[in-house]
C-alpha positions as CSV (number, residue, x, y, z in Angstrom):
1,M,58.0,28.8,78.4
2,F,57.0,28.0,75.1
3,E,59.7,25.6,74.0
4,K,59.4,23.7,77.2
5,T,55.4,23.5,77.5
6,G,54.4,25.2,74.0
7,L,52.0,27.1,76.1
8,S,52.8,31.0,75.4
9,E,52.5,33.6,78.4
10,G,49.4,34.4,77.0
11,D,47.7,30.7,77.0
12,F,49.2,30.5,80.2
13,G,47.8,33.3,81.5
14,I,44.3,32.5,80.7
15,L,44.5,29.0,81.4
16,D,45.7,30.0,84.6
17,R,42.8,32.4,85.5
18,L,40.4,29.6,84.0
19,D,41.7,26.9,86.5
20,L,41.0,29.4,89.2
21,Y,37.9,30.9,88.7
22,G,36.1,28.4,86.7
23,R,33.9,29.8,83.9
24,L,34.4,33.3,82.9
25,R,33.0,35.7,81.1
26,Q,34.3,37.0,78.0
27,Q,34.7,40.1,78.9
28,E,35.8,39.5,82.4
29,L,38.5,37.3,81.1
30,A,39.4,40.2,79.0
31,D,39.7,42.9,81.4
32,S,41.7,40.4,84.2
33,M,44.6,40.2,81.3
34,D,43.7,43.9,80.5
35,W,43.7,42.7,76.8
36,T,41.4,44.4,74.3
37,K,38.2,42.3,73.3
38,S,39.9,41.5,69.8
39,R,43.1,40.5,70.8
40,L,41.5,38.2,73.1
41,S,39.1,36.9,70.7
42,H,41.7,35.9,68.5
43,H,43.9,34.2,71.1
44,L,40.8,32.0,72.3
45,T,40.5,31.7,68.5
46,R,43.6,29.5,68.2
47,M,43.6,27.8,71.7
48,E,40.4,26.3,70.8
49,K,41.6,25.1,67.7
50,R,44.2,23.7,70.0
51,G,41.7,22.2,72.1
52,L,42.9,24.2,75.4
53,V,39.6,26.0,75.6
54,L,35.7,26.5,74.9
55,R,33.5,29.5,74.4
56,E,29.9,28.6,74.9
57,P,27.3,31.4,74.8
58,I,25.6,32.6,77.9
59,E,21.7,31.1,78.2
60,T,20.4,33.8,80.0
61,E,21.8,36.2,78.5
62,R,24.6,38.2,76.0
63,G,27.9,37.1,76.2
64,V,30.1,34.2,75.8
65,Q,31.5,32.2,78.9
66,V,35.0,30.8,78.8
67,I,35.5,27.5,79.6
68,I,38.9,25.0,80.0
69,T,38.8,22.0,78.8
70,S,40.4,18.5,80.2
71,V,43.4,19.3,77.7
72,G,44.1,22.5,78.5
73,K,44.0,21.6,82.2
74,L,46.8,18.6,81.5
75,A,48.8,21.6,79.4
76,L,48.8,24.2,82.9
77,D,49.3,21.1,85.1
78,D,52.6,20.6,83.3
79,A,53.2,24.2,83.0
80,R,53.3,25.1,86.1
81,P,56.6,23.5,87.5
82,V,58.6,25.3,84.3
83,V,56.7,28.9,85.8
84,S,57.3,27.8,89.3
85,M,61.8,27.2,88.4
86,A,61.4,30.2,86.3
87,I,60.3,32.0,88.9
88,R,63.1,30.8,91.7
89,E,65.7,30.6,89.4
90,Y,65.0,34.7,87.8
91,F,63.2,36.1,90.7
92,L,63.5,34.2,94.2
93,D,67.3,33.4,93.4
94,L,68.5,37.0,93.1
95,L,66.7,38.2,96.0
96,T,69.5,39.0,99.1
97,E,68.4,38.8,102.2
98,Q,67.8,42.7,103.0
99,D,65.4,42.3,100.0
100,I,63.6,39.5,101.8
101,E,63.3,41.3,104.9
102,S,62.2,44.6,103.0
103,I,59.7,42.7,101.2
104,T,58.0,40.8,104.4
105,N,58.6,44.5,106.2
106,L,56.0,45.8,103.4
107,A,53.6,42.8,103.3
108,E,53.0,43.4,107.1
109,R,52.5,46.8,107.2
110,T,50.0,46.2,103.7
111,K,48.1,43.3,106.3
112,A,47.1,45.7,109.4
């Protein structure tokens, strides 16, 4: 993905979550990525330098919220087709009819 979009998998995961949920507390973002606070902080510093995200203090309490920028949103939009094609090529196209049937049955069971 990096070669085609300039985004790492970590960049994509962060931007995708911010696009989906809006502003997130830095700790919530770290928890959703299953990353340590330190790892996320270092990664966000690099992303801020590239203009992909902003970090702002939360006015009413302690903490920092992370926000996707317009540059980050454009980068994410450019990366989504690349990710979709990779999912299709390396996962979906490899499924047999039996695999699809098994996945469908599992999904139906979990709905009930």
